[in-house]
C-alpha positions in Angstrom: 0.0 0.0 0.0 1.3 3.4 -0.9 1.2 6.5 1.4 -1.4 8.1 -1.0 -3.6 5.0 -0.8 -3.4 5.0 3.0 -4.2 8.7 3.2 -7.3 8.1 1.0 -8.6 5.5 3.5 -7.7 7.7 6.5 -9.6 10.7 5.0 -12.6 8.6 4.2 -12.5 7.3 7.8 -12.2 10.8 9.3 -15.3 11.9 7.3 -17.4 9.3 9.2 -15.6 9.0 12.5 -14.6 12.5 13.7 -17.1 14.4 15.8 -19.6 16.5 13.8 -18.3 19.9 13.0 -14.6 18.8 12.8 -12.5 20.3 10.0 -9.4 18.7 8.4 -7.0 19.7 5.7 -4.2 18.3 3.6 -1.3 20.6 2.8 0.1 19.4 -0.5 3.8 20.0 0.1 5.1 16.7 -1.0 6.3 15.5 -4.4 8.6 16.7 -7.1 8.1 20.2 -8.5 9.9 22.6 -10.7 12.5 24.6 -8.7 10.7 28.0 -9.4 7.4 26.6 -8.1 9.1 25.3 -5.0 10.6 28.7 -4.4 7.2 30.4 -4.9 5.6 28.0 -2.3 8.4 28.7 0.2 7.9 32.4 -0.2 4.2 31.9 0.4 4.8 30.1 3.7 5.1 26.4 2.8 7.2 24.6 5.5 9.2 21.5 4.5 8.2 18.6 6.7 4.7 19.8 7.5 2.4 16.9 8.5 0.0 15.5 5.9 -3.2 16.2 7.8 -4.4 19.0 10.1 -7.5 18.3 12.2 -9.5 20.8 14.2 -12.3 19.5 16.5 -15.0 21.6 18.1 -15.1 21.7 21.9 -18.0 19.1 22.2 -15.8 16.6 20.3 -13.1 16.3 23.0 -13.2 13.8 25.9 -11.5 16.5 28.0 -12.3 20.0 26.7 -9.5 21.5 28.8 -6.9 19.6 26.7 -8.1 20.5 23.2 -5.8 21.6 20.4 -4.9 21.1 16.8 -4.1 17.5 15.7 -1.5 16.8 13.0 -1.0 13.4 11.4 2.0 12.4 9.3 1.3 9.2 7.3 3.9 6.8 6.1 3.4 3.8 3.9 3.1 0.6 6.1 6.3 -1.0 4.8 9.5 1.1 4.8 8.1 4.6 5.3 10.2 6.8 7.7 10.3 10.4 8.8 12.7 12.8 7.2 14.8 15.1 9.3 12.5 18.0 8.5 9.5 16.0 9.5 11.0 15.1 12.8 12.0 18.7 13.5 8.6 20.1 12.6 6.8 17.5 14.8 9.0 18.3 17.8 8.4 22.1 17.3 4.7 21.6 16.9 4.5 19.5 20.1 6.3 22.3 21.9 3.5 24.6 20.8 0.8 22.3 22.2 -0.1 20.5 19.0 -1.0 16.8 19.1 1.2 15.1 16.5 1.4 11.5 15.5 3.1 9.5 12.8 1.0 6.5 11.6 1.6 3.7 9.2 -1.9 2.2 9.5 -5.4 3.5 9.8 -5.6 1.5 13.1 -2.8 3.6 14.5 -4.7 6.8 13.7 -7.8 5.5 15.4 -5.8 4.3 18.4 -4.3 7.8 18.8 -7.5 9.7 18.4 -9.8 7.4 20.6 -8.5 8.6 24.0 -8.7 12.2 22.9 -11.9 12.5 21.0 -15.6 11.4 21.1 -15.4 9.5 17.9 -18.6 8.6 16.1 -19.0 4.8 16.2 -20.4 4.3 12.7 -20.6 1.1 10.7 -19.1 2.9 7.8 -15.9 3.7 9.9 -15.6 -0.1 10.7 -16.0 -1.0 7.0 -13.4 1.5 5.9 -11.0 0.3 8.5 -11.5 -3.4 7.5 -11.0 -2.6 3.8 -7.8 -0.7 4.6 -6.5 -3.5 6.8 -7.2 -6.0 4.1 -5.0 -4.0 1.7 -2.2 -3.8 4.2 -2.9 -0.5 5.9 
């Protein structure tokens, strides 16, 4: 399973599992681009190593509303994926700013990280998506 395939499953799962009113976003800062375009993105504020997904949850979605904050998820392919030096640095800096950060190689890892923090919606759709992802190796 590729990182893109895993991320597609994770995004579908987030749609049906996160508390209602939650917002998430993917910052497309990966991949190969022309040097001039990379320079333009950097001028506009793109940060190398930024996590794949940013999640914001309304107050009612937290198990403990006094510990709410942004959640960032870096996804890696299940076999062989590893963090770059930039990704490690950004995650440490984000954690120092009170951001929840996790690196996950499987949808089950994402769920296990979010379950103690959030009031996830227990939907049959979420279970089906997780099972399909697991069957494909994620």
